[in-house]
C-alpha positions as a Markdown table, in Angstrom:
| # | Residue | x | y | z |
|---|---|---|---|---|
| 1 | Met | 0.0 | 0.0 | 0.0 |
| 2 | Pro | 1.5 | 3.4 | -1.0 |
| 3 | Phe | 2.4 | 5.8 | 1.8 |
| 4 | Asp | 2.2 | 9.6 | 1.4 |
| 5 | Phe | 2.8 | 12.2 | 4.1 |
| 6 | Ala | 0.0 | 14.2 | 2.6 |
| 7 | Asp | -2.5 | 11.5 | 3.5 |
| 8 | Leu | -1.9 | 11.8 | 7.2 |
| 9 | Arg | -4.7 | 13.2 | 9.3 |
| 10 | Arg | -5.1 | 14.5 | 12.8 |
| 11 | Arg | -8.4 | 12.8 | 13.8 |
| 12 | Pro | -9.7 | 12.3 | 16.4 |
| 13 | Asp | -7.9 | 15.5 | 17.3 |
| 14 | Leu | -9.3 | 18.8 | 15.9 |
| 15 | Glu | -8.9 | 19.3 | 12.2 |
| 16 | Ala | -8.9 | 22.8 | 10.8 |
| 17 | Pro | -7.3 | 24.8 | 7.9 |
| 18 | Asn | -4.7 | 26.2 | 10.3 |
| 19 | Leu | -3.8 | 22.9 | 11.9 |
| 20 | Val | -1.6 | 20.3 | 10.2 |
| 21 | Ala | -0.8 | 16.6 | 10.7 |
| 22 | Val | 2.8 | 16.8 | 9.4 |
| 23 | Asp | 5.2 | 19.7 | 9.6 |
| 24 | Ala | 8.6 | 20.8 | 8.6 |
| 25 | Thr | 10.1 | 19.5 | 11.8 |
| 26 | Asp | 8.9 | 15.9 | 11.1 |
| 27 | Arg | 10.6 | 16.1 | 7.7 |
| 28 | Leu | 13.8 | 17.6 | 9.0 |
| 29 | Leu | 14.1 | 15.0 | 11.8 |
| 30 | Leu | 13.8 | 12.1 | 9.3 |
| 31 | Asp | 16.3 | 13.7 | 7.0 |
| 32 | Glu | 18.9 | 14.5 | 9.7 |
| 33 | Ala | 18.6 | 11.0 | 11.1 |
| 34 | Ala | 18.5 | 9.2 | 7.8 |
| 35 | Thr | 22.0 | 7.6 | 7.9 |
| 36 | Ser | 21.4 | 6.4 | 11.5 |
| 37 | Leu | 18.0 | 5.1 | 10.7 |
| 38 | Ala | 19.2 | 3.1 | 7.7 |
| 39 | Ala | 21.7 | 1.2 | 9.9 |
| 40 | Leu | 19.1 | 0.1 | 12.6 |
| 41 | Glu | 17.8 | -3.4 | 13.4 |
| 42 | Pro | 14.3 | -4.1 | 14.7 |
| 43 | Arg | 13.4 | -2.5 | 18.1 |
| 44 | Gln | 16.4 | -0.1 | 18.0 |
| 45 | Leu | 14.3 | 3.0 | 17.2 |
| 46 | Val | 12.2 | 4.9 | 19.7 |
| 47 | Val | 10.0 | 7.8 | 18.7 |
| 48 | Val | 8.8 | 10.2 | 21.4 |
| 49 | Gly | 6.3 | 13.0 | 20.9 |
| 50 | Asp | 5.2 | 12.0 | 17.4 |
| 51 | His | 2.3 | 14.3 | 16.8 |
| 52 | Tyr | 0.1 | 12.2 | 14.4 |
| 53 | Gly | 2.4 | 9.5 | 13.1 |
| 54 | Ala | 4.7 | 11.2 | 10.6 |
| 55 | Leu | 7.9 | 10.2 | 12.3 |
| 56 | Thr | 6.9 | 6.6 | 13.1 |
| 57 | Leu | 5.3 | 5.9 | 9.8 |
| 58 | Gly | 8.0 | 7.8 | 7.9 |
| 59 | Ala | 10.8 | 5.8 | 9.5 |
| 60 | Ala | 8.9 | 2.6 | 8.8 |
| 61 | His | 8.2 | 3.4 | 5.2 |
| 62 | Leu | 11.5 | 5.0 | 4.2 |
| 63 | His | 13.8 | 2.5 | 6.0 |
| 64 | Gly | 11.7 | -0.6 | 6.4 |
| 65 | Leu | 12.0 | -0.4 | 10.2 |
| 66 | Thr | 9.9 | -2.6 | 12.5 |
| 67 | Gly | 9.5 | -2.9 | 16.2 |
| 68 | Ile | 9.5 | 0.8 | 16.6 |
| 69 | Arg | 8.6 | 1.8 | 20.1 |
| 70 | Val | 6.5 | 4.9 | 20.5 |
| 71 | Phe | 5.4 | 7.2 | 23.3 |
| 72 | Gln | 2.9 | 10.0 | 22.8 |
| 73 | Asp | 1.7 | 11.9 | 25.8 |
| 74 | Pro | -1.7 | 12.9 | 24.3 |
| 75 | Leu | -4.2 | 10.0 | 23.7 |
| 76 | Val | -5.4 | 11.7 | 20.5 |
| 77 | Gly | -1.9 | 11.4 | 19.1 |
| 78 | Glu | -1.9 | 7.6 | 19.8 |
| 79 | Leu | -5.3 | 7.3 | 18.2 |
| 80 | Ala | -4.4 | 9.3 | 15.2 |
| 81 | Leu | -1.2 | 7.3 | 14.7 |
| 82 | Ala | -3.2 | 4.1 | 14.9 |
| 83 | Ala | -5.7 | 5.3 | 12.3 |
| 84 | Asn | -3.0 | 6.6 | 10.0 |
| 85 | Ala | -1.0 | 3.4 | 10.3 |
| 86 | Ala | -4.0 | 1.2 | 9.5 |
| 87 | Glu | -4.6 | 3.2 | 6.3 |
| 88 | Ala | -1.0 | 2.9 | 5.3 |
| 89 | Gly | -0.8 | -0.8 | 6.1 |
| 90 | Leu | 1.9 | -0.2 | 8.7 |
| 91 | Ser | 0.1 | -1.1 | 11.9 |
| 92 | Asp | 2.6 | -3.9 | 12.6 |
| 93 | Ala | 5.6 | -1.7 | 12.4 |
| 94 | Tyr | 5.3 | -0.1 | 15.8 |
| 95 | Glu | 3.9 | -0.5 | 19.4 |
| 96 | Ser | 2.8 | 2.2 | 21.8 |
| 97 | Leu | 4.4 | 2.0 | 25.3 |
| 98 | Pro | 4.3 | 4.1 | 28.5 |
| 99 | Leu | 7.1 | 6.5 | 29.3 |
| 100 | Gly | 9.4 | 4.3 | 31.3 |
| 101 | Pro | 12.5 | 2.1 | 31.1 |
| 102 | Asp | 10.9 | -0.5 | 28.8 |
| 103 | Leu | 10.3 | 2.2 | 26.2 |
| 104 | Val | 14.0 | 3.1 | 25.7 |
| 105 | Ala | 15.9 | 0.0 | 26.9 |
| 106 | Gly | 18.7 | -0.8 | 24.4 |
| 107 | Ala | 17.5 | 1.9 | 21.9 |
| 108 | Arg | 20.2 | 3.2 | 19.5 |
| 109 | Val | 18.2 | 6.1 | 18.0 |
| 110 | Ile | 15.6 | 8.4 | 19.5 |
| 111 | Leu | 13.5 | 10.7 | 17.4 |
| 112 | Leu | 12.0 | 13.3 | 19.6 |
| 113 | Gln | 9.6 | 16.2 | 18.8 |
| 114 | Leu | 10.8 | 18.7 | 21.4 |
| 115 | Pro | 8.1 | 19.4 | 24.1 |
| 116 | Arg | 7.4 | 23.0 | 25.0 |
| 117 | Ser | 8.1 | 22.2 | 28.7 |
| 118 | Leu | 11.7 | 22.0 | 29.9 |
| 119 | Ala | 10.4 | 19.7 | 32.7 |
| 120 | Ala | 9.0 | 17.3 | 30.1 |
| 121 | Leu | 12.2 | 17.4 | 28.2 |
| 122 | Asp | 14.3 | 16.7 | 31.3 |
| 123 | Glu | 12.1 | 13.7 | 32.2 |
| 124 | Ile | 12.4 | 12.2 | 28.7 |
| 125 | Val | 16.1 | 12.6 | 28.1 |
| 126 | Gly | 16.9 | 11.6 | 31.6 |
| 127 | Leu | 15.1 | 8.3 | 31.0 |
| 128 | Val | 17.0 | 7.9 | 27.7 |
| 129 | Ala | 20.4 | 8.6 | 29.2 |
| 130 | Ala | 19.8 | 6.1 | 32.0 |
| 131 | His | 18.3 | 3.2 | 30.1 |
| 132 | Ala | 19.1 | 3.4 | 26.4 |
| 133 | His | 22.1 | 1.9 | 24.7 |
| 134 | Pro | 25.4 | 3.7 | 25.7 |
| 135 | Glu | 25.9 | 4.7 | 22.0 |
| 136 | Val | 22.3 | 6.1 | 21.7 |
| 137 | Val | 21.9 | 9.2 | 19.6 |
| 138 | Val | 19.0 | 11.5 | 20.2 |
| 139 | Tyr | 17.6 | 13.7 | 17.4 |
| 140 | Ala | 15.4 | 16.3 | 19.0 |
| 141 | Gly | 13.6 | 18.7 | 16.6 |
| 142 | Gly | 11.3 | 21.7 | 17.0 |
| 143 | Arg | 10.1 | 24.9 | 15.5 |
| 144 | Leu | 12.5 | 27.8 | 16.0 |
| 145 | Lys | 9.9 | 30.0 | 17.6 |
| 146 | His | 9.4 | 27.5 | 20.4 |
| 147 | Met | 13.1 | 26.5 | 20.9 |
| 148 | Thr | 15.3 | 28.1 | 23.6 |
| 149 | Ile | 18.9 | 27.8 | 24.6 |
| 150 | Ala | 17.7 | 26.3 | 27.9 |
| 151 | Met | 16.8 | 23.2 | 25.9 |
| 152 | Asn | 20.4 | 22.7 | 25.0 |
| 153 | Asp | 21.2 | 23.1 | 28.7 |
| 154 | Val | 18.8 | 20.4 | 29.6 |
| 155 | Leu | 20.3 | 18.0 | 27.0 |
| 156 | Arg | 23.8 | 18.8 | 28.3 |
| 157 | Glu | 22.8 | 17.7 | 31.8 |
| 158 | His | 22.3 | 14.2 | 30.5 |
| 159 | Phe | 24.6 | 14.0 | 27.4 |
| 160 | Ser | 28.3 | 14.9 | 27.0 |
| 161 | Phe | 27.8 | 15.9 | 23.3 |
| 162 | Val | 25.1 | 18.3 | 22.1 |
| 163 | Tyr | 25.1 | 19.8 | 18.6 |
| 164 | Ala | 22.6 | 22.3 | 17.0 |
| 165 | Gly | 22.1 | 21.7 | 13.3 |
| 166 | Leu | 21.3 | 24.2 | 10.7 |
| 167 | Ala | 17.8 | 25.6 | 10.5 |
| 168 | Arg | 15.5 | 24.7 | 7.6 |
| 169 | Gln | 12.0 | 25.9 | 7.0 |
| 170 | Lys | 11.9 | 27.5 | 10.5 |
| 171 | Ser | 12.8 | 24.2 | 12.2 |
| 172 | Arg | 16.0 | 22.9 | 13.8 |
| 173 | Val | 17.3 | 19.6 | 15.1 |
| 174 | Leu | 19.5 | 19.2 | 18.2 |
| 175 | Thr | 21.6 | 16.1 | 18.3 |
| 176 | Ala | 22.7 | 14.6 | 21.6 |
| 177 | Ser | 25.0 | 11.6 | 22.3 |
| 178 | Glu | 27.3 | 10.1 | 24.9 |
| 179 | Pro | 25.1 | 9.8 | 28.0 |
| 180 | Val | 26.8 | 11.0 | 31.2 |
| 181 | Asp | 28.0 | 8.3 | 33.6 |
| 182 | Pro | 26.6 | 7.9 | 36.1 |
| 183 | Pro | 23.2 | 9.1 | 34.9 |
| 184 | Val | 21.4 | 11.9 | 36.7 |
| 185 | Ala | 19.0 | 10.6 | 39.4 |
| 186 | Ser | 15.4 | 11.1 | 38.3 |
| 187 | Pro | 13.5 | 13.7 | 40.3 |
| 188 | Trp | 10.1 | 12.7 | 38.8 |
| 189 | Pro | 7.4 | 13.1 | 40.0 |
| 190 | Arg | 8.2 | 16.3 | 41.7 |
| 191 | Thr | 6.0 | 17.2 | 44.7 |
| 192 | Gln | 5.0 | 20.4 | 46.5 |
| 193 | Arg | 3.0 | 21.0 | 49.7 |
| 194 | His | 0.4 | 23.7 | 49.6 |
| 195 | Asp | -0.4 | 24.4 | 53.3 |
| 196 | Asp | -3.0 | 27.0 | 52.5 |
| 197 | Leu | -5.1 | 24.2 | 50.9 |
| 198 | Gly | -3.9 | 21.3 | 53.0 |
| 199 | Leu | -2.9 | 19.6 | 49.7 |
| 200 | Thr | 0.3 | 17.9 | 48.4 |
| 201 | Val | 0.6 | 18.0 | 44.6 |
| 202 | Ala | 2.7 | 15.6 | 42.5 |
| 203 | Ala | 3.5 | 16.1 | 38.9 |
| 204 | Tyr | 5.5 | 14.5 | 36.1 |
| 205 | Gly | 7.3 | 16.5 | 33.5 |
| 206 | Ala | 4.5 | 17.2 | 30.9 |
| 207 | Thr | 1.7 | 18.0 | 33.4 |
| 208 | Phe | 0.2 | 21.5 | 33.0 |
| 209 | Ala | 1.4 | 23.8 | 35.8 |
| 210 | Gly | 3.6 | 21.1 | 37.3 |
| 211 | Ser | 3.2 | 20.8 | 41.1 |
| 212 | Lys | 2.1 | 24.4 | 41.3 |
| 213 | Ile | -1.6 | 25.3 | 41.3 |
| 214 | Asp | -2.5 | 27.7 | 38.5 |
| 215 | Ile | -4.6 | 30.7 | 39.3 |
| 216 | Gly | -7.5 | 29.4 | 37.2 |
| 217 | Thr | -7.8 | 26.3 | 39.2 |
| 218 | Arg | -7.6 | 28.3 | 42.4 |
| 219 | Ala | -10.5 | 30.4 | 41.2 |
| 220 | Leu | -12.6 | 27.3 | 40.8 |
| 221 | Leu | -11.3 | 25.9 | 44.1 |
| 222 | Asp | -12.6 | 29.0 | 45.9 |
| 223 | Val | -16.2 | 28.3 | 44.9 |
| 224 | Leu | -16.0 | 24.5 | 44.9 |
| 225 | Pro | -18.1 | 24.2 | 48.2 |
| 226 | Asp | -21.0 | 25.8 | 46.3 |
| 227 | Ala | -20.9 | 23.4 | 43.4 |
| 228 | Leu | -23.9 | 21.1 | 43.7 |
| 229 | Pro | -23.3 | 19.9 | 47.2 |
| 230 | Ser | -25.7 | 16.9 | 46.6 |
| 231 | Ala | -23.6 | 15.5 | 43.7 |
| 232 | Ala | -23.0 | 11.8 | 44.1 |
| 233 | Thr | -20.7 | 11.5 | 41.1 |
| 234 | Ile | -18.2 | 14.2 | 40.3 |
| 235 | Val | -15.9 | 14.4 | 37.2 |
| 236 | Asp | -12.7 | 16.4 | 37.0 |
| 237 | Leu | -12.5 | 16.8 | 33.2 |
| 238 | Gly | -8.9 | 17.6 | 32.1 |
| 239 | Cys | -7.6 | 16.8 | 35.6 |
| 240 | Gly | -3.9 | 17.8 | 35.1 |
| 241 | Ser | -2.2 | 17.1 | 38.4 |
| 242 | Gly | -5.5 | 16.2 | 40.1 |
| 243 | Val | -6.0 | 19.2 | 42.3 |
| 244 | Leu | -9.7 | 19.6 | 41.7 |
| 245 | Ala | -10.4 | 15.8 | 41.8 |
| 246 | Val | -8.5 | 15.3 | 45.1 |
| 247 | Ser | -9.9 | 18.5 | 46.6 |
| 248 | Ala | -13.4 | 17.2 | 45.8 |
| 249 | Ala | -12.7 | 13.8 | 47.3 |
| 250 | Leu | -11.3 | 15.3 | 50.5 |
| 251 | Ala | -14.3 | 17.7 | 50.9 |
| 252 | Arg | -16.9 | 15.1 | 49.9 |
| 253 | Pro | -16.0 | 11.7 | 51.2 |
| 254 | Asp | -19.3 | 10.1 | 50.2 |
| 255 | Ala | -19.0 | 11.2 | 46.5 |
| 256 | Arg | -17.6 | 9.1 | 43.7 |
| 257 | Val | -14.9 | 11.1 | 42.0 |
| 258 | Ile | -13.6 | 10.4 | 38.4 |
| 259 | Ala | -10.5 | 12.2 | 37.1 |
| 260 | Ser | -10.1 | 12.2 | 33.4 |
| 261 | Asp | -7.4 | 13.5 | 31.1 |
| 262 | Gln | -6.0 | 12.5 | 27.7 |
| 263 | Ser | -2.4 | 13.2 | 28.9 |
| 264 | Ala | -0.5 | 10.2 | 30.1 |
| 265 | Ser | 1.6 | 12.5 | 32.3 |
| 266 | Ala | -1.5 | 14.1 | 33.8 |
| 267 | Val | -3.0 | 10.7 | 34.6 |
| 268 | Glu | 0.1 | 9.5 | 36.4 |
| 269 | Ser | 0.4 | 12.8 | 38.2 |
| 270 | Thr | -3.2 | 12.6 | 39.4 |
| 271 | Arg | -2.8 | 9.1 | 40.7 |
| 272 | Ala | 0.3 | 10.2 | 42.6 |
| 273 | Thr | -1.5 | 13.3 | 44.0 |
| 274 | Ala | -4.4 | 11.2 | 45.1 |
| 275 | Asp | -2.2 | 8.7 | 46.9 |
| 276 | Leu | -0.2 | 11.4 | 48.6 |
| 277 | Asn | -3.4 | 12.8 | 50.0 |
| 278 | Asp | -4.8 | 9.4 | 51.1 |
| 279 | Val | -7.7 | 9.4 | 48.6 |
| 280 | Gly | -6.2 | 7.0 | 46.0 |
| 281 | Asp | -8.9 | 4.5 | 46.7 |
| 282 | Arg | -11.7 | 7.1 | 46.1 |
| 283 | Val | -10.5 | 8.8 | 42.9 |
| 284 | Ser | -10.8 | 6.8 | 39.7 |
| 285 | Val | -8.3 | 8.1 | 37.2 |
| 286 | Val | -8.8 | 7.4 | 33.5 |
| 287 | Arg | -6.9 | 8.4 | 30.4 |
| 288 | Asp | -9.6 | 9.3 | 28.0 |
| 289 | Asp | -10.4 | 11.5 | 25.0 |
| 290 | Ala | -13.2 | 13.9 | 26.1 |
| 291 | Leu | -14.8 | 11.4 | 28.4 |
| 292 | Ala | -15.4 | 8.9 | 25.6 |
| 293 | Ser | -15.4 | 6.0 | 28.1 |
| 294 | Gln | -18.1 | 7.5 | 30.3 |
| 295 | Ala | -21.8 | 6.7 | 29.8 |
| 296 | Asp | -24.4 | 9.3 | 28.8 |
| 297 | Gly | -26.1 | 10.9 | 31.8 |
| 298 | Ser | -23.8 | 9.2 | 34.3 |
| 299 | Cys | -22.7 | 12.0 | 36.5 |
| 300 | Asp | -24.0 | 15.0 | 38.5 |
| 301 | Leu | -21.2 | 17.5 | 38.5 |
| 302 | Val | -18.3 | 18.2 | 36.0 |
| 303 | Leu | -15.4 | 20.5 | 36.9 |
| 304 | Leu | -13.5 | 22.0 | 34.0 |
| 305 | Asn | -10.6 | 24.3 | 33.4 |
| 306 | Pro | -10.3 | 24.0 | 29.6 |
| 307 | Pro | -7.2 | 24.7 | 27.5 |
| 308 | Phe | -7.6 | 27.2 | 24.7 |
| 309 | His | -4.5 | 26.4 | 22.6 |
| 310 | Val | -3.9 | 23.6 | 20.1 |
| 311 | Asp | -0.2 | 23.6 | 19.4 |
| 312 | Ala | 0.5 | 27.4 | 19.0 |
| 313 | Ala | -2.9 | 28.3 | 17.7 |
| 314 | Val | -5.8 | 29.7 | 19.7 |
| 315 | Glu | -8.5 | 27.2 | 18.8 |
| 316 | Pro | -11.9 | 27.6 | 20.4 |
| 317 | Gly | -12.9 | 24.1 | 19.1 |
| 318 | Ile | -10.9 | 22.4 | 21.8 |
| 319 | Ala | -13.1 | 23.9 | 24.6 |
| 320 | Leu | -16.2 | 23.3 | 22.6 |
| 321 | Lys | -15.3 | 19.6 | 22.4 |
| 322 | Leu | -15.1 | 19.4 | 26.2 |
| 323 | Phe | -18.3 | 21.3 | 26.7 |
| 324 | Glu | -20.1 | 18.8 | 24.4 |
| 325 | Ala | -18.5 | 15.9 | 26.4 |
| 326 | Ala | -19.6 | 17.4 | 29.7 |
| 327 | Ala | -23.2 | 17.9 | 28.4 |
| 328 | Arg | -23.3 | 14.3 | 27.2 |
| 329 | Val | -22.3 | 12.7 | 30.5 |
| 330 | Leu | -24.3 | 15.0 | 32.8 |
| 331 | Arg | -27.7 | 13.9 | 34.0 |
| 332 | Pro | -30.6 | 16.4 | 33.5 |
| 333 | Gly | -30.2 | 19.0 | 36.2 |
| 334 | Gly | -26.5 | 18.2 | 36.6 |
| 335 | Glu | -24.0 | 21.1 | 36.6 |
| 336 | Leu | -20.9 | 22.0 | 34.7 |
| 337 | Trp | -18.6 | 24.4 | 36.6 |
| 338 | Thr | -16.1 | 26.0 | 34.2 |
| 339 | Val | -13.3 | 28.4 | 34.8 |
| 340 | Tyr | -11.8 | 30.2 | 31.8 |
| 341 | Asn | -9.9 | 33.4 | 30.8 |
| 342 | Ser | -12.2 | 36.3 | 31.1 |
| 343 | His | -11.5 | 37.6 | 27.6 |
| 344 | Leu | -12.8 | 34.4 | 26.1 |
| 345 | Lys | -16.5 | 34.3 | 25.1 |
| 346 | His | -17.4 | 30.9 | 26.3 |
| 347 | Arg | -20.8 | 31.7 | 27.9 |
| 348 | Asp | -22.8 | 31.6 | 24.6 |
| 349 | Ala | -21.4 | 28.2 | 23.7 |
| 350 | Leu | -22.1 | 26.9 | 27.2 |
| 351 | Glu | -25.7 | 28.1 | 27.0 |
| 352 | Arg | -26.1 | 26.5 | 23.6 |
| 353 | Val | -24.4 | 23.2 | 24.3 |
| 354 | Val | -25.2 | 22.5 | 28.0 |
| 355 | Gly | -28.0 | 24.8 | 29.2 |
| 356 | Glu | -28.8 | 27.8 | 31.3 |
| 357 | Thr | -25.5 | 29.4 | 32.3 |
| 358 | Arg | -24.8 | 32.0 | 35.0 |
| 359 | Gln | -21.7 | 33.7 | 36.2 |
| 360 | Val | -20.5 | 32.7 | 39.6 |
| 361 | Thr | -17.5 | 35.0 | 40.0 |
| 362 | Arg | -15.2 | 37.1 | 37.8 |
| 363 | Asn | -12.0 | 39.0 | 38.0 |
| 364 | Pro | -9.8 | 40.6 | 35.3 |
| 365 | Lys | -8.2 | 37.3 | 34.5 |
| 366 | Phe | -10.7 | 34.5 | 35.1 |
| 367 | Thr | -14.5 | 33.9 | 35.0 |
| 368 | Val | -16.2 | 31.0 | 36.7 |
| 369 | Thr | -19.7 | 29.9 | 35.4 |
| 370 | Val | -22.2 | 27.2 | 36.2 |
| 371 | Ser | -24.2 | 25.6 | 33.4 |
| 372 | Thr | -27.2 | 23.4 | 34.3 |
| 373 | Lys | -27.9 | 20.5 | 31.9 |
| 374 | Arg | -31.3 | 21.0 | 30.3 |
C-alpha cells in the first residue's frame, strides 16, 4: 500500500485549515537521522512525541524499520497514529508504550519532537540517558519559535555531546549523544506541599502547571463548596495534576470522583497526588479522549478548566469539544462548573451546548460559570 505524508490526518484531534498533521520538523528530523535510521535493526528505534504518526510511519516506510517503540503523551496522538498506520498498512511496524525504562531500553536512536516544557524534556532525556544503549543518539527537533537555549542546557545535563544543526523551514534539530555516567537521578514526579489548601501535589514533566496550582484552578477551588453539594458522582475533566479531583474527594468523602485527562503525564500525576493525600482508593483516574469511556447521563457534576491552545494556535474548538463531552455525561439538572480566561466568550457556547449558564465569579483574568444540563 503506498504511503504519502499528505494522507496523514489529525483525527480524532481537531482538524482545521490552520492545523496540520505533518510539519517541517517531522521532515527535517527524518532527513537529519536518515543515515542512522538506515543502519538500525528491529526495536532499536524509539519515537517520542510523534504528533500524528509522521515520524513513526515515515521511518517505517522510508527505512523498512519494524519494532518501533513509540510514546505519545496525548491520547489523541496515539489514536491518530493508529488510524494513519492502518490506512498505510503499517500497523505492525510499531507498538505504543508508556514513558518508562521499557520504552527506551537498548535503543540506538531516539527521534523526539521537542516538548514545550523543559520539565517534560528533562524527564524524557533523563530516562533515555539512564536506560538506552550507551551509544544512543537523540535527534530532537522543534520549530525555531518554540526553541530556547535552555533546551540545549537540559540536554547537556544528560549527554556529553550536544550539537545544534542548521535551521530549515523554521525548524532545527539538536543532536545529543554520549550519556553522562553515572546518569542523573530522576526527580520525577516532583511534589509540592500547599499548606493553604492542605494539599500535596505531585507532577510528572509534561503535566500542566507542574506541582504548582495555577490561578484558574484556584479560582474554581474558591467556589467548589457551592458546586452542587448533593452531587453523588463528580468528574474532573482535564484533571492535570488532580488538584480539583483530590480536593473534591477530600471535601466530599461520600461522593464518587472520576479524574479524566488525555495526557499520560496528567493521569500518572493525578494518581500520585491522590495517593499522597490518602484518597487514592476514592479517585478513579482514566486516560480518555473527552470522556469517551463514560456513559451518557452518568454524573451529576463536572469541573472543567479547559485549555484554549492547540499547538501554537488559539483554537476555540478544543473547549467546545469538552463542553459537548460534559453535556453528554451530565444527568438532566446536573451542573458544569467552568473556569476560563475572562477575555474568552465561552458563555454563549455553554448556553447552547449545556443549558442555562450564569456567572459565579469574575476577575480581570478569570471567570467561573455554572451551566445546568437542560
